[in-house]
C-alpha positions in Angstrom: -63.5 43.2 -62.8 -65.1 41.1 -60.0 -65.0 37.5 -61.1 -61.6 36.8 -62.5 -58.2 38.2 -61.7 -54.6 37.6 -62.7 -53.4 38.1 -59.2 -51.6 34.9 -58.2 -52.6 34.8 -54.5 -56.3 35.2 -54.9 -59.2 34.0 -57.1 -61.4 37.0 -57.5 -61.7 40.7 -56.8 -64.6 42.5 -55.2 -64.7 46.3 -55.4 -67.5 47.9 -53.3 -65.2 51.0 -53.4 -63.3 52.4 -56.4 -60.6 55.0 -56.3 -58.0 56.1 -53.8 -55.3 58.7 -53.0 -51.6 58.2 -52.6 -50.2 57.8 -49.1 -46.6 56.5 -49.4 -43.8 55.7 -51.8 -45.4 52.4 -52.8 -48.2 54.3 -54.4 -46.0 56.2 -56.8 -46.7 53.9 -59.8 -50.1 52.6 -58.7 -51.4 50.1 -61.2 -55.0 50.6 -60.2 -54.8 54.4 -60.9 -53.3 53.8 -64.3 -56.0 51.3 -65.2 -58.9 53.5 -64.0 -57.6 56.7 -65.6 -57.6 55.1 -69.0 -61.4 55.1 -69.0 -62.0 58.5 -67.4 -64.8 60.2 -69.3 -66.1 57.0 -71.0 -69.8 57.2 -70.4 -71.2 54.2 -68.6 -67.9 52.6 -67.9 -67.2 51.6 -64.2 -64.2 53.9 -64.3 -66.0 56.8 -66.0 -64.8 59.0 -63.1 -61.3 57.6 -63.3 -59.6 57.0 -60.0 -61.8 59.4 -58.0 -62.8 57.8 -54.7 -66.4 56.7 -54.6 -68.6 54.1 -53.0 -70.3 51.5 -55.1 -73.2 50.3 -53.0 -74.7 48.2 -55.8 -71.7 45.9 -55.4 -72.1 45.4 -51.6 -73.9 42.1 -51.9 -72.1 40.8 -55.0 -70.2 37.9 -53.3 -73.5 36.4 -52.1 -74.2 35.5 -55.8 -71.0 33.6 -56.2 -71.9 30.1 -55.2 -68.5 28.3 -55.4 -66.0 29.1 -52.7 -63.1 31.3 -53.6 -60.5 33.6 -52.2 -61.7 37.2 -52.7 -59.4 40.3 -52.7 -61.5 43.1 -51.2 -61.1 46.5 -52.8 -58.3 45.7 -55.2 -59.1 49.1 -56.8 -59.1 51.1 -53.6 -58.3 51.0 -49.8 -61.3 50.0 -47.6 -59.8 52.0 -44.7 -59.4 55.2 -46.6 -60.2 58.2 -44.4 -63.1 59.3 -46.6 -65.0 56.0 -46.3 -67.6 56.1 -43.5 -67.4 53.5 -40.8 -71.0 52.6 -41.5 -70.1 51.6 -45.0 -67.0 49.6 -43.9 -69.4 47.8 -41.5 -71.7 46.9 -44.4 -68.7 45.4 -46.3 -67.8 43.3 -43.2 -71.4 42.2 -42.8 -71.4 40.8 -46.4 -68.1 39.0 -45.6 -69.8 37.4 -42.6 -72.9 36.4 -44.6 -70.8 34.9 -47.5 -69.1 32.5 -45.1 -68.1 30.0 -47.9 -65.6 32.5 -49.3 -62.3 33.7 -47.9 -62.0 37.5 -48.0 -58.6 39.1 -48.1 -58.6 42.8 -47.0 -55.3 44.6 -47.8 -54.7 48.2 -46.6 -51.9 50.8 -46.3 -54.1 52.7 -43.8 -53.5 50.2 -41.0 -53.6 52.8 -38.3 -57.3 53.6 -39.1 -58.0 49.9 -39.4 -56.6 49.3 -36.0 -58.5 52.3 -34.5 -61.8 50.9 -35.9 -61.1 47.3 -35.1 -63.2 47.1 -32.0 -66.2 48.5 -33.8 -66.2 45.9 -36.6 -67.4 42.3 -36.7 -64.5 39.9 -37.5 -65.8 36.8 -39.2 -63.5 33.8 -39.3 -63.3 33.9 -43.1 -61.8 37.4 -43.1 -58.1 37.8 -43.5 -56.5 41.2 -43.1 -53.1 42.5 -44.4 -51.0 45.6 -44.6 -48.9 46.7 -47.5 -45.3 47.5 -46.5 -43.0 48.7 -49.2 -39.9 49.4 -47.1 -38.5 49.4 -43.6 -39.8 53.0 -43.2 -43.4 51.6 -42.9 -42.8 48.7 -40.7 -45.2 50.1 -38.1 -48.1 48.9 -40.3 -47.1 45.4 -39.2 -47.7 46.3 -35.6 -51.2 47.6 -36.5 -52.0 44.3 -38.1 -50.8 42.3 -35.1 -53.4 44.1 -33.0 -56.4 43.2 -35.1 -58.5 40.1 -34.2 -58.5 38.6 -37.7 -58.4 34.9 -38.4 -55.4 35.4 -40.6 -53.0 38.3 -40.6 -50.7 39.0 -43.5 -48.2 41.4 -44.9 -47.8 42.3 -48.6 -44.3 43.5 -49.5 -45.3 44.7 -52.9 -43.7 46.5 -54.4 -40.7 45.7 -52.2 -38.5 48.8 -52.6 -35.7 48.1 -50.1 -34.3 45.7 -47.5 -36.3 44.9 -44.4 -33.8 43.1 -42.2 -36.0 42.7 -39.1 -39.6 41.9 -39.9 -42.0 41.8 -36.9 -43.6 38.4 -37.6 -45.1 37.5 -34.3 -48.8 36.9 -34.9 -48.3 37.1 -38.7 -49.5 34.1 -40.7 -48.4 35.0 -44.3 -46.0 37.2 -46.2 -46.3 38.1 -49.9 -43.4 39.6 -51.8 -43.3 41.1 -55.2 -41.3 43.4 -57.4 -42.8 46.5 -59.1 -43.9 46.2 -62.7 -44.6 48.8 -65.4 -42.7 51.3 -67.5 -41.4 53.1 -64.4 -40.7 50.0 -62.3 -38.1 50.3 -59.6 -35.7 47.4 -59.3 -36.0 44.5 -56.9 -32.8 43.0 -55.3 -33.2 39.3 -54.8 -31.1 39.5 -51.6 -34.0 41.5 -50.1 -36.3 38.7 -51.0 -34.0 36.0 -49.6 -33.8 37.8 -46.3 -37.6 38.0 -46.1 -37.9 34.3 -47.0 -35.3 33.2 -44.4 -37.1 35.2 -41.7 -40.4 33.6 -42.6 -38.9 30.1 -42.6 -37.3 30.7 -39.2 -40.6 32.0 -37.8 -42.9 29.4 -39.4 -44.7 32.0 -41.5 -46.0 31.1 -45.0 -44.1 32.8 -47.8 -45.4 33.7 -51.2 -43.1 35.2 -53.9 -45.4 36.7 -56.4 -43.3 38.3 -59.1 -39.8 39.6 -59.9 -41.3 42.7 -61.6 -39.8 44.7 -64.4 -40.6 47.4 -66.9 -41.9 45.3 -69.7 -42.9 42.0 -67.9 -43.9 41.5 -64.4 -42.2 38.0 -64.5 -44.7 36.3 -62.3 -45.9 32.7 -61.9 -43.3 30.2 -63.3 -40.8 33.0 -63.8 -40.9 34.1 -60.2 -38.3 31.7 -58.8 -35.9 32.2 -55.9 -32.9 29.9 -55.7 -34.3 27.5 -58.2 -37.8 27.1 -56.9 -41.2 28.8 -56.7 -42.5 29.9 -53.3 -46.3 29.8 -53.3 -47.1 29.0 -49.7 -50.5 29.8 -48.2 -51.3 30.2 -44.5 -53.0 27.4 -42.6 -56.6 28.0 -41.9 -57.5 28.3 -38.2 -60.6 28.8 -36.2 -60.9 31.5 -33.5 -63.6 30.7 -31.0 -64.5 34.3 -30.3 -65.4 34.9 -34.0 -68.7 34.3 -35.7 
């Protein structure tokens, strides 16, 4: 659960928190909830309590044991800025990211308002990227929250993309990920929505990553995720912010 992952834009996942609650339409078919609930009641399993929110302090220092550098998706099975997670615990997660400076940590949240509110109380190491999930134009304000955070890299995940977003606020954004929904109840992805996002990224000089087409039986990622005859697997350029440690 922590070392390997099939997520195309990262190398590993790290889950010092497990479980979450739904907050918007993108959560409707949550893959993490489905995975966790399969093991509810299985004694000794990491998901013995299903998708109930809980802290996992024994995993706080796990990345320090990974000696080779990697991109690490933080809380792939939760949301680090969930309202039930104490600031003191979030601070400990950030402290580990600062200590494990050879890794790149990717923090993704739908609760960008709380993240922005807590921003001034958190250390922001130069190896921490922060992103917001935006599934439709109705949640575009999350991008404005991200723009206000002093992270080395700011990104937006449009996954699952559930509608067109004709005017993306891309100033100060370094990376955009797009993906269709997958699973038995997957909602359809219109490639014209993706083309619009790609074109906006190209115009603004923002790295664009098309993760998957999605679908009910096959997520159609990797080599199948093409747009106009090519794959789009761009990553943001690394940069140094002098004010960070």
